[in-house]
N, C-alpha and C positions, 0 to 999 in steps of 0.2 A: 590631727597632727600627731597625737601620741601614738595612734595605731600605725601611722606611716613610719614613724621613727622606730617603733618596735620591729616592723617588717624589715626595715633596712638593716638593723642590727642583727636580726636573726638570719636573714637570707643573703642580702647583698654583700655585706662586709666579709663573711666567710669565703664567698666566691672570689672576691677581689684578692683576699689574702692568699688563697690557694693558688690563684693564677700567678701572683707575684713570686711566691716561693717555689712553685713548680717550674717556673721558667729558669730559675737558677742564676747565680751571679755570673756564671760563665757566658750567659746569653747576651750580656751587655758589653759591647765592644768587640774587638777582633779576637779571633782564635790565636793564641800565642804561637810564635815560631820557636821550635825546639832545636832543630838542626837545619842548617842552610846547605844548599847545593849538594844534595845527595846524588849518588852516581846515576847517570842517565842509562836507560836501557839501550844497549848496543849489541844485542844478542839475538835479534829476531828479524825475520824476513818480511814481516807484515807491517812494518813501520809503526809499531806500538812504541809510544814514548811518553815520558812524564811531562816534558815541557809543553806548555800551553794547554794542559789538561788538569782537571781536578781528579785526583786518583785515590781510590781505596786500594792499597797494596797489601797482598797477602802471599804466604808461602805454605802451600799444602803438602809439599814433600813427596817422598817416594810412595808412601802408602795412601793413595788417594781415597781408597775405600774407607779408611779410618777417619777421614776428614770430611766425609759427606755430610754428616750432621752439622759441622761448622759451616760448610758452604750453604746448606739449606737455611740455617739460622740467619746468616748474612743476607741471603737472597730475600727471605720473607720480611725481615725486620728493617733492612736498609735499602737494598737494591731496588725492590719493587716500588718504594716510595720516591726514589730520586732519579732513576735511570733515564727519565725523559729529559732531564736538564742537559742543555748543550755543553759539550766539552767535559762531561762527567763520565768516568769509566772505572771499572774494576779490573785490576791487573794482578794475576796470579803468576808468580815466577816459579816454574816447575822444573824438576830435574829431567834431563834428556832420558827418554825411554818410558815416559809416563803418558804419552799422547793417547794411546788406546783407552786407558782408564779415564783420562780427561774427557774424551769424546762421549764415553758412557755417562759421566757426570753431567756434561752439558745437555745431553738428551733428556736426562731426568729433570734438570732444572728448567728446560724448555717447556715442560708440561705445566709449569707454574708461572712463567713470565717470558717475555722476549729477552733472549740472552745475548743480544747483539753487543751490549756494553760490557759483557764478561770477556776479558782478553787473557789468554793463556800464552805465556812465552816460555821457551825451553832453553835451559842453560846447563853447562857443566857445574859440578859442585863449587869449584873455586869462584866462578862468576856469580853464583847465587849468594855465596858467603860475602863476596865483595859488596854487592848491593845491600844486603842486610846490614853489614858492619858500617856502611856509610850512613845509616840512620842514627848511629851513635846512641842507642838506647840502653836501658838496664836489663834488657831481655836477651834471650839466646835461642838459636835454632837447635832442635834436637838432633839425634843421630840420623833421622830420616830427612833432614833439611826442611823441617816443618816447624811451625809455631801456630798456636790457636789465635794469636794476636794479629790484627790488621791495623793499618796505619793510613792516616790522611796526608796526602802529598798535594801541595798547591801547584799552581801553574809555573812557578819559578823554581820547582824542585826543592821546596822546603818542607820539612816534616812539621806538621801542626799538631798540637795537643793541648794539654792543660798544665799549668805551672802551680796551681793551687787546688788540686783535686782533693776532695774531702777524705778520700780513702787512700790515695796513693802519693799525694804530694805532686810530683811531676808525673803526668800520665802520658806515656808515649804512644800507647796503642790500646786497642779495644778487644776484649776477650770474647771470641765467638762461641766459646762454651757457655757463656752467660747471656741469656736473653735479657736479663736486667741491665747488664752493661750496655748492650746494644740499644735497648729501649730508652733507658734513663740517661745515657751519656752520649753514645755515639750519634744517635739520631739528632740530638740537640746540636752537637758540634758540626755535623754535616750541614744542618740548616744555617748555622752561623757562617761557614765559609762560602756557601752558595749565596747567601745574602750579601756578603762582602763583595763578591764579583758582580752581582746584579747592581748593587749601589755604585760601584766603580764604573760599570757600563753606562748607567744612567747619567752619571756626572760627565763622562766623556762625550756622550751624545748631546747633552745640554750645552757643553762648551763648543761643540761643532756648530750648533744652531745659532750661536751668538754672532 
């Protein structure tokens, strides 16, 4: 019994403690809603929309080449893990005139994953700014209409994030310059929102079967 107790203390308890703290407080419960009813996309001919989709929203700006590293970080750390989930998409709002650069980026990304859930829509500067401003964050687009941050939008066009982040307080977006931010925070938050919808779907199906 004594040996068993020592083994539990030395090996089992540290693992349990690690799993508890690694999961983070934010994993318990729903992902907070920070902004409601952000502007819908009404600028694209391919019927890309926020409504009824779980969206990772980004703004790569005019200098797409300068943001390739951000796109690759996002692709490897988030997209490849979750793109097979139904109704999940990546939407990049791009300035008109960047399509050729985007096609080059998509070709490079396609060497690493199926890029069918990467959606690129094109808009004039005022329309891009309107969508970004509707998020009501503490962040800003740069002079190229770009930001390294991406945002989680739910099926009802609400911005989701964190209200008690240990580093930022209110966390509106995730920095694609930082692999740690993607690995340690965004991955967890995407898991949470996908779990929310899976649970809601199970409840709806259960209610129909009654």
